[in-house]
Every structure is written in structure tokens, then in C-alpha cells.
C-alpha positions as CSV (number, residue, x, y, z in Angstrom):
1,F,0.0,0.0,0.0
2,T,2.8,2.4,0.8
3,A,3.7,2.5,-2.8
4,L,1.3,5.4,-3.1
5,G,3.4,7.3,-0.6
6,G,2.2,10.8,0.1
7,A,-0.3,10.6,-2.8
8,A,-2.6,8.3,-0.9
9,P,-5.9,9.7,0.1
10,R,-6.0,10.1,3.8
11,H,-8.9,7.6,4.4
12,L,-7.2,5.0,2.2
13,A,-3.9,5.5,4.1
14,R,-5.7,4.9,7.4
15,Q,-7.3,1.7,6.1
16,G,-4.1,0.4,4.6
17,G,-2.1,1.1,7.8
18,A,-4.7,-0.7,9.9
19,M,-4.6,-3.7,7.6
20,I,-0.8,-3.8,7.6
21,R,-0.6,-3.8,11.4
22,A,-3.3,-6.5,11.7
23,L,-1.8,-8.8,9.1
24,A,1.7,-8.4,10.5
25,E,0.5,-9.3,14.0
26,D,-1.4,-12.4,12.8
27,L,1.5,-13.7,10.7
28,G,3.8,-13.1,13.6
29,D,1.5,-15.1,15.9
30,L,1.9,-18.0,13.4
31,G,5.6,-18.0,13.9
32,H,6.6,-16.2,10.7
33,E,9.3,-13.5,10.6
34,V,7.5,-10.5,9.2
35,I,9.1,-7.3,7.8
36,V,6.9,-4.3,6.9
37,P,8.6,-1.9,4.5
38,A,8.3,1.7,5.4
39,S,8.0,2.6,1.7
40,C,8.0,0.8,-1.6
41,G,7.9,3.1,-4.6
42,T,10.8,2.7,-7.0
43,G,12.8,0.6,-4.6
44,F,10.2,-2.1,-4.3
45,A,12.2,-4.8,-6.2
46,R,15.2,-4.2,-3.9
47,L,13.0,-4.7,-0.8
48,L,12.1,-8.3,-2.0
49,E,15.7,-9.5,-1.6
50,G,16.0,-12.4,0.8
51,F,12.3,-12.9,1.5
52,D,10.5,-16.2,1.0
53,A,7.1,-14.7,0.3
54,T,5.4,-11.3,-0.2
55,W,1.9,-10.3,0.8
56,I,1.0,-7.1,-1.0
57,I,-1.5,-4.7,0.5
58,A,-2.4,-2.1,-2.1
59,P,-5.5,-0.5,-3.9
60,E,-6.2,-1.7,-7.4
61,S,-6.7,2.0,-8.5
62,E,-4.6,3.1,-11.4
63,G,-3.1,-0.4,-11.7
64,C,-1.1,0.0,-8.4
65,L,-1.8,-3.6,-7.1
66,E,-1.3,-5.1,-10.5
67,R,2.1,-3.4,-11.1
68,L,3.4,-4.4,-7.7
69,T,2.3,-8.0,-8.2
70,R,4.0,-8.2,-11.6
71,A,7.2,-6.7,-10.1
72,A,7.2,-9.2,-7.3
73,A,6.4,-12.2,-9.6
74,S,9.2,-11.2,-12.0
75,H,11.6,-11.0,-9.1
76,G,11.0,-14.6,-8.3
77,T,9.3,-14.2,-4.9
78,T,6.2,-16.1,-3.9
79,V,3.2,-13.7,-4.0
80,L,0.6,-14.6,-1.4
81,G,-2.3,-13.3,-3.5
82,S,-3.9,-13.3,-6.9
83,S,-2.0,-13.3,-10.2
84,A,-1.5,-10.0,-12.0
85,D,-3.8,-11.0,-14.8
86,A,-6.6,-11.8,-12.3
87,I,-6.0,-8.5,-10.5
88,A,-6.3,-6.7,-13.8
89,A,-9.6,-8.4,-14.6
90,A,-11.1,-7.9,-11.2
91,A,-9.9,-4.3,-10.9
92,S,-12.0,-3.3,-13.9
93,K,-15.6,-3.2,-12.9
94,D,-16.7,-3.4,-16.5
95,T,-14.5,-6.5,-17.2
96,T,-15.7,-8.1,-14.0
97,V,-19.3,-7.7,-14.9
98,R,-18.7,-9.2,-18.4
99,R,-17.0,-12.3,-16.8
100,L,-19.7,-12.8,-14.3
101,E,-22.5,-12.4,-16.9
102,R,-20.9,-15.2,-18.9
103,A,-20.7,-17.4,-15.8
104,R,-24.4,-16.6,-15.1
105,V,-23.6,-15.0,-11.8
106,P,-26.2,-12.3,-10.8
107,V,-24.4,-9.0,-11.2
108,V,-25.4,-5.4,-11.4
109,P,-25.8,-4.1,-15.0
110,T,-22.8,-1.9,-15.9
111,L,-22.1,0.3,-18.8
112,P,-18.9,2.2,-19.7
113,L,-19.3,6.0,-20.1
114,T,-17.0,8.0,-22.4
115,I,-19.0,11.2,-22.2
116,P,-21.0,12.8,-19.4
117,R,-24.3,11.5,-20.6
118,M,-26.2,8.2,-20.0
119,P,-26.1,5.9,-23.1
120,P,-29.4,4.7,-24.7
121,Q,-28.9,1.2,-23.3
122,A,-29.6,2.7,-19.8
123,E,-33.0,4.1,-20.7
124,S,-34.8,1.2,-18.8
125,W,-32.9,1.9,-15.6
126,P,-34.7,3.7,-12.9
127,W,-33.2,6.8,-11.2
128,P,-31.0,7.3,-9.3
129,R,-27.9,5.8,-11.0
130,V,-24.4,5.3,-9.7
131,L,-21.3,6.6,-11.5
132,K,-17.9,5.4,-10.4
133,P,-14.3,5.0,-11.6
134,D,-13.9,1.7,-13.5
135,D,-10.9,0.8,-11.3
136,G,-11.8,2.6,-8.1
137,A,-11.4,1.4,-4.5
138,G,-13.0,2.4,-1.2
139,C,-15.9,4.3,-2.8
140,V,-13.4,7.0,-4.0
141,G,-15.0,9.0,-6.8
142,T,-18.4,7.2,-6.6
143,A,-21.5,9.4,-6.8
144,I,-25.3,9.0,-7.1
145,A,-27.0,10.9,-9.9
146,A,-30.6,11.4,-9.0
147,S,-31.5,12.9,-12.4
148,P,-29.9,13.6,-15.8
149,D,-28.9,17.0,-14.6
150,Q,-26.5,15.4,-12.0
151,V,-24.8,13.1,-14.5
152,P,-22.1,15.6,-15.7
153,A,-21.0,16.3,-12.1
154,A,-21.0,12.6,-11.2
155,F,-19.0,11.8,-14.3
156,A,-16.5,14.5,-13.5
157,A,-16.1,13.2,-9.9
158,A,-15.3,9.7,-11.3
159,R,-12.9,11.0,-14.0
160,R,-10.8,12.7,-11.3
161,H,-9.8,9.3,-10.1
162,S,-9.7,7.2,-13.3
163,T,-9.6,7.6,-17.1
164,A,-12.5,5.1,-17.4
165,V,-16.0,5.6,-15.9
166,V,-18.9,3.2,-15.5
167,A,-22.5,3.6,-14.7
168,Q,-24.8,1.3,-12.8
169,P,-28.4,1.4,-11.6
170,Y,-28.7,2.0,-7.8
171,L,-29.9,-1.2,-6.1
172,E,-32.1,-1.0,-3.1
173,G,-31.1,-3.4,-0.3
174,E,-28.5,-4.2,2.3
175,H,-24.8,-3.7,1.4
176,A,-22.7,-6.8,2.2
177,S,-19.4,-8.3,1.5
178,V,-18.2,-11.9,1.5
179,A,-14.6,-12.7,2.5
180,V,-13.2,-15.5,0.4
181,A,-10.0,-17.6,0.7
182,A,-8.9,-19.1,-2.7
183,G,-6.3,-21.7,-3.5
184,P,-5.5,-24.5,-5.9
185,R,-8.5,-26.5,-4.7
186,G,-11.0,-23.7,-5.4
187,C,-12.7,-20.7,-3.8
188,F,-14.0,-21.0,-0.3
189,P,-16.3,-18.3,1.3
190,L,-15.3,-17.6,4.9
191,A,-17.9,-15.2,6.1
192,I,-20.5,-12.6,5.1
193,G,-20.5,-9.2,6.7
194,R,-22.5,-6.1,6.5
195,Q,-21.0,-3.0,4.9
196,R,-21.8,0.5,6.2
197,V,-22.0,2.8,3.2
198,S,-23.2,6.4,3.4
199,A,-24.9,7.8,0.3
200,G,-24.5,11.3,1.7
201,E,-26.7,14.2,0.6
202,A,-26.7,16.4,-2.5
203,T,-25.1,19.7,-2.0
204,A,-27.6,22.2,-0.5
205,G,-28.9,24.6,-3.1
206,R,-27.2,22.9,-6.0
207,P,-29.6,20.4,-7.6
208,D,-27.0,19.7,-10.2
209,R,-24.6,18.3,-7.6
210,P,-24.9,14.5,-6.9
211,A,-24.6,12.8,-3.5
212,K,-21.3,10.9,-2.9
213,F,-20.7,7.5,-1.5
214,R,-18.5,7.0,1.6
215,Y,-17.4,3.7,3.0
216,L,-17.7,3.7,6.8
217,G,-16.9,0.2,7.9
218,G,-19.0,-2.8,8.7
219,T,-20.0,-5.7,10.9
220,V,-19.0,-9.4,10.6
221,P,-20.5,-12.0,10.7
222,L,-23.9,-11.0,9.3
223,E,-27.0,-13.0,10.0
224,S,-29.4,-12.7,7.0
225,P,-31.9,-14.9,5.2
226,W,-29.8,-14.3,2.1
227,A,-26.5,-15.4,3.7
228,A,-26.4,-18.9,2.2
229,S,-27.2,-17.6,-1.3
230,A,-24.7,-14.8,-0.9
231,L,-21.9,-17.2,0.1
232,R,-22.7,-19.5,-2.9
233,I,-22.8,-16.5,-5.4
234,A,-19.5,-15.1,-4.0
235,R,-17.9,-18.5,-4.5
236,E,-19.1,-18.6,-8.1
237,A,-18.1,-15.1,-8.8
238,C,-14.5,-15.7,-7.6
239,A,-14.3,-18.9,-9.7
240,A,-15.1,-16.8,-12.8
241,I,-11.8,-15.0,-12.4
242,P,-9.0,-17.5,-13.1
243,G,-5.9,-16.8,-11.0
244,L,-7.8,-15.3,-8.1
245,L,-5.9,-16.5,-5.1
246,G,-5.4,-15.8,-1.4
247,F,-7.8,-13.3,0.3
248,A,-10.5,-11.6,-1.7
249,G,-13.7,-9.7,-1.0
250,V,-16.9,-9.9,-3.0
251,D,-19.2,-6.9,-2.6
252,L,-22.9,-7.5,-3.0
253,V,-26.3,-5.9,-2.4
254,L,-28.8,-8.1,-0.7
255,T,-31.9,-7.0,-2.7
256,P,-35.5,-8.1,-2.0
257,Q,-35.1,-10.5,-5.0
258,G,-31.7,-11.9,-3.8
259,P,-28.0,-11.1,-3.7
260,V,-26.4,-9.2,-6.6
261,V,-22.6,-8.9,-7.0
262,I,-21.3,-5.3,-7.3
263,E,-17.6,-5.9,-7.6
264,I,-14.7,-8.2,-6.6
265,N,-11.7,-6.9,-4.6
266,P,-8.7,-9.1,-5.4
267,R,-6.8,-8.3,-2.2
268,L,-7.0,-7.9,1.5
269,T,-10.0,-5.7,2.4
270,T,-10.9,-3.6,5.5
271,A,-13.3,-6.4,6.5
272,Y,-10.2,-8.4,7.6
273,L,-10.0,-6.1,10.6
274,G,-13.4,-7.3,11.9
275,L,-13.0,-10.9,10.7
276,R,-9.8,-11.5,12.6
277,R,-11.4,-10.3,15.8
278,A,-14.7,-12.2,15.4
279,A,-13.2,-15.5,14.4
280,V,-11.6,-18.0,16.7
281,E,-9.2,-19.1,14.0
282,N,-6.2,-17.0,12.8
283,V,-7.6,-15.8,9.5
284,A,-4.2,-15.2,8.0
285,G,-3.3,-18.8,8.8
286,V,-6.5,-20.0,7.1
287,V,-5.6,-18.1,3.9
288,L,-2.1,-19.5,3.9
289,A,-3.3,-23.0,4.4
290,T,-5.8,-22.5,1.5
291,L,-3.0,-21.3,-0.7
292,E,-1.1,-24.5,0.1
293,G,-4.0,-26.6,-1.0
294,A,-6.0,-27.2,2.1
295,E,-9.8,-26.8,2.4
296,P,-10.4,-24.3,5.2
297,P,-12.8,-25.5,7.9
298,P,-15.9,-23.4,8.8
299,L,-14.8,-20.5,11.0
300,R,-15.9,-20.5,14.6
301,W,-17.1,-17.3,16.1
302,R,-16.2,-15.7,19.4
303,G,-18.5,-12.8,18.7
304,R,-19.6,-10.2,16.2
305,A,-17.1,-7.5,15.3
306,T,-18.1,-4.0,14.3
307,F,-15.2,-2.0,12.6
308,T,-14.7,1.4,11.2
309,A,-12.9,2.5,8.0
310,A,-10.3,4.1,10.2
311,G,-9.4,0.8,11.8
312,S,-11.1,0.7,15.2
313,V,-12.9,-2.6,16.1
314,R,-15.5,-3.5,18.8
315,L,-16.3,-7.1,19.6
316,S,-19.8,-8.1,20.9
317,T,-20.1,-11.5,22.4
318,G,-23.2,-13.7,23.0
319,M,-24.3,-13.8,19.3
320,R,-26.1,-16.6,17.7
321,M,-25.6,-17.6,14.1
322,A,-28.2,-19.4,12.0
323,C,-26.3,-20.1,8.8
324,A,-23.1,-21.9,7.9
325,P,-20.6,-21.3,5.1
326,V,-20.9,-23.1,1.8
327,R,-18.1,-25.7,1.8
328,A,-18.2,-27.1,-1.8
329,P,-15.4,-25.4,-3.8
330,A,-15.9,-24.0,-7.2
331,Q,-13.3,-25.5,-9.6
332,R,-11.6,-23.2,-12.1
333,A,-11.4,-24.0,-15.8
């Protein structure tokens, strides 16, 4: 993550720092010797000297995670994560949707935008509509256009963070995310959690200004009548991206009609902060075992963890869960 250096948005820097600290602690508890580089920019390749493996924490924005993964792989180190090609596919929301559509996974309709105007193919979509960077992370540059008048400003907000913009209909429902561990034996959903996302408010007195999304954190595990379906769909979604390995997060909306995939994050996500506190097992150890070919056991829960985007976590005990993870792995072609 520190490859972005001082250019990192403050909220992403907080999330990245919290994930680095949590992961380093969990790997250390497993007996591994862990080194956390203070900076990786142009000297990234030199930092890989003498290490057995590298676990990269970075946003997929502007190809950052893909570039670091390619650099690490070309240097000969074992990368504890997805292949660079899988990251490139999952980082693009448009590419992800096309892959999932072919695999018959329920996914939000998505259209690329090259100009600040909705294309004719979106005429059947209800308002509001969501515009976002094609390769964005953490809700950066994501806005809700309540009417055609707000599309230009929403388009401009997304273009500030990416050269490619996509549009999607806004789906009513509960925001959720499934944590997945993937290895040579397939994709295994670990847990489903609730995401707290603020849609904000339009700028007062400026009807042409759209509301902006903000990621606030979440709660894990989530008890929901849609949980079992969401776990199965997340497994199928990850299997549709060959080369997706290690920890990944599948973002969904639990609509009244069922779960719908929004995007796939081919990396460690902020949900790890809550997952590691809520689970009895060392989640980093579960991911490593999955990468080595094991089938992870169902996680056991010590409680329900609520976490913020800034990295604080609160554990509530005495919870009762009514659903279990889907265990059958999805095999890759």
C-alpha cells in the first residue's frame, strides 16, 4: 500500500495502515518472521531480496496492485495473492461484470461511459444511477446521480480518479461483503459481513450536484436470510476470475429479490479487521493453508465485530448464528 506514498488519500492511508498492522500481527502469531517496509515506490524490487514470500496490500486503483504484483512475480518471490492478470480483470468493474455475466452470476448491470451523458442502453434503468471509476477502491469518486442534470458532475467526480468511468443502476437493499479464501482447490467463502456505506446528501442549493458515497466500515458476521445464497454466489463469482488466489472480497447488495454482485476486490480488504477479531481461527493462517492446497474449515465465532474504516474494532459476544458457510469449492477451468 505504501507504494502510493504521500499521494494516498487520507482515508485509504488509514485503512491500509490498519490492515498492515493487523496482518503483520497475525502472521507473527503464526511464527513467521514479518518485515513491513516503510516505503516501496521505485525501490520495491530491492526490498524483496531475501524474502520467502510477499503479501502485498495495495489498492487496485490506477493499476497499483497489478504493477506491484507483476514486479514481485518477475523478481521470483512467492506472492501470497492473486496473479497480476486476475487482478487486472477484477480491478476493472466493466471487465468483472462481463466475466460474471458469462458465468451466469447475478451481477449489477454496468455500462462504460465515455461522455458525461447516459447511453441509450440505460433508458430502462430507474433513477437514481451510480457513476464510479472503473478501477476505483473504497468508494473513491463514486456518486449517485438522481437525475440527468446530475450526471455531468458525477461523471467529472469519477474522472478525477480514473480515465475510465462506468454507470450502474442504484440497487435498493443491504450492502454486504463476503470474505473468500482461494487456493488451488477452489474458492471458499469464509464469512459474510454487513457494509456500512453512506450515500450522503446532495449539495444544498445545488440540484446539479450529486450525492457521494462514503465507506464507513461494517459488521461481521452478518445473519441474514440471504446469507447462504450470498456465500454461494460469491464463490461462483471468484471462480469466474482465473488466477484469483489468497484473500478476496466480493461486494454485494442483498436486494429483496436476492444477492447481486457489485464488484470483486482481489486483495485484503478492510473487512479483515473485523473478521480476525470475530473468528476463533487465525484468518491469515486460514488463507495461507488454502494457498497451500487445504480446504479451510468453517470459521468458529467468538462474537460479532463492528469495525470502522479508520481501523477501530469493537467485539460483541453472546451472538447466535443461524447459517453456515458453503463448503463445496468451485473449480476453475
